[in-house]
N, C-alpha and C positions, 0 to 999 in steps of 0.2 A: 332339800327343798328348798325352793324360791319362795319367801313368806311375803306375801303381798297386803296394803296398809287398802282394804275396802272401803271401810268410815270415816267418813269427815272428824279430823282430829281439834279441827278448830269452832267455836261459838261462832255464832255470826255478828258479834262484836269485836272478835277475833277480824272476823273475814272485813268486815267492813273496815276497820285500822290499817287494814293491809292494804286493801283497796284504796285507801283515800290517801294513805303514804306512797303508793305506786304511782299513783293518777297526777300526783304533783308533780312525778317527772319520768316520764312512762319511757322515757332514754337512758334513765339511769339501767345499771347492772343490777341484776336479782339477788345477788351473792353480796353488794355492797349493801342495799337494803334490808338483806337478811340481819345481816351483821348489826345494822344501827336497830332494826327493832330487837335484835336480841331474841329470834325464831329461825328456824332452821332455813334453808334458803327451797326448800320441797314446800312448806308450805305458805311461802310468797308466793308461786305456781298453785300450787290448792286454790291460793283465794280469788286467781288472775278471773276472769269471766271467762268463758268456755270462745270465744274468738280468739283469744289469747292464748291459754295453755288448756291440753284436753287430758285429762289422766289415760294412759294407755295402760296395758295390760302387762306388770312385770312380769308373769311367769313365763313370757314369750321374748325375753330381753333378747335368747341369744338367735331367735328367728328372723327378729330384726335387727339383729346386725347383721347376721347373713344375707341380709335384703339391699343393705347397704352397696354391696358390692356393685350391684347394677348401676348406680348413682352417679361413680365417678369419683374425680376426685370431693373432698371436703375435710372440712377444716374444724380440728377433734382440739379439745380443752380439758386439761385436768388440772384443775385448781384445790390447795390447799393453805394453811393456814403461812406458809412459810412459802410458795413456789406455786408460778402458775405456767404448767409447760403448756404449749399450743405446736400442735403439728399436723402439716398441709397433706394429703395424699387418698390413697384407694385402701378401701378394707380389701379382702381375701386371704388366700393362703391361710385357710380355718384349720388349726386341731387342738385336740383338748390333751391337758398332760395333768395330772390328779385334780387337783381342784379350778386349774385355772384354762380359761377360752381365751384361744392365741389367737391377737393377728397379727402375720408377718408379712408382710410387703415388701419390695425396696423404700416404699413410703411413710408406713406403717407397722409398729412394734409397739403391740400392746398384747400385755397379758391380764385377764380381764378373772377376779375370782366373783363368776357369777352367780355363787348363792350369798353374796352379801346385797346383791341389788334388789330394792325391793319393794320402788316405784321408777317410774317412768315417765314423761308428758314431752308432746308434742308442744311448740313451744314458736309463738310468731307474736315478734315485737319489735319496735323499733329498735336500732343497731347503739349504742353507747357510745360509738364514735362518729357517727353523722349522721343517725336520724332514719336512717335505709332501712327495709322491713329486713329482717334477719330470718331465718327459718332452721329452728334447733328441734333435735330430740335430745330430751335430758334424760341422764340416770341417775338415780340417786339412793346412798345404801339406808340404813335401818333407822339412825339415825338423824335423817333428811340432809343429810350433807351430802352435797355434787361430787362422784366418784368421777364422771367425765361428762361430756356435751360434745354432740355431733353436730356440726352448724354445716347445712347444706348451701347456706348463704352466709357471709359474714360483715351485710352491711356492704358499701360502698357503689354498688352499681345495682340497679334495677334486679330485682328477681327472674330470674331466667325463668318459660315456660317446661322446659324440658324438669327444672329444678323443683317449679311448685306444683306440679303436676304429679310428680315424683313422692312430697311433703304429705299433700291431699289423700293419694291412696295409702299411704301408709301409716297415718293418722286416723281413718278411718278404718282402714284393716286392723289397726291393732288398736282399738281404742275397747276401755273394759265397756 
């Protein structure tokens, strides 16, 4: 069963320090800020104001992933200490095999261990590349490390109304 963290792990002082560091450069990547501060990336998102990051119900991760199919092409990023992998494609052709939830389309091939997903956030923030707003859903494991991120927009051009509407609907539908 998926475990969800329901109470804040951050003290008011930690939250203030993270927000202050984020506000100094809102275009920075949250993974970089987390490493600089020595905190899990999920803590950075938790500390953000609700207009930037909203925690979603992580127990509904599969339902959320399935909802991405109707959005069309998205930008998926998975990063760890050694590698960052980016893919552009569409969710669909879902299946399960053992502990894996699979997404296998011509453009995306993901094998997700859903039991490890404990936190999910809907995030709107400026792109680190050009400052244009990005809209994403970010999935984290129990250590607060990003499992993967699904970007509906990735900067470069203004948010399309259809992507904005889909993001807002899913953020509201899956909010904790």
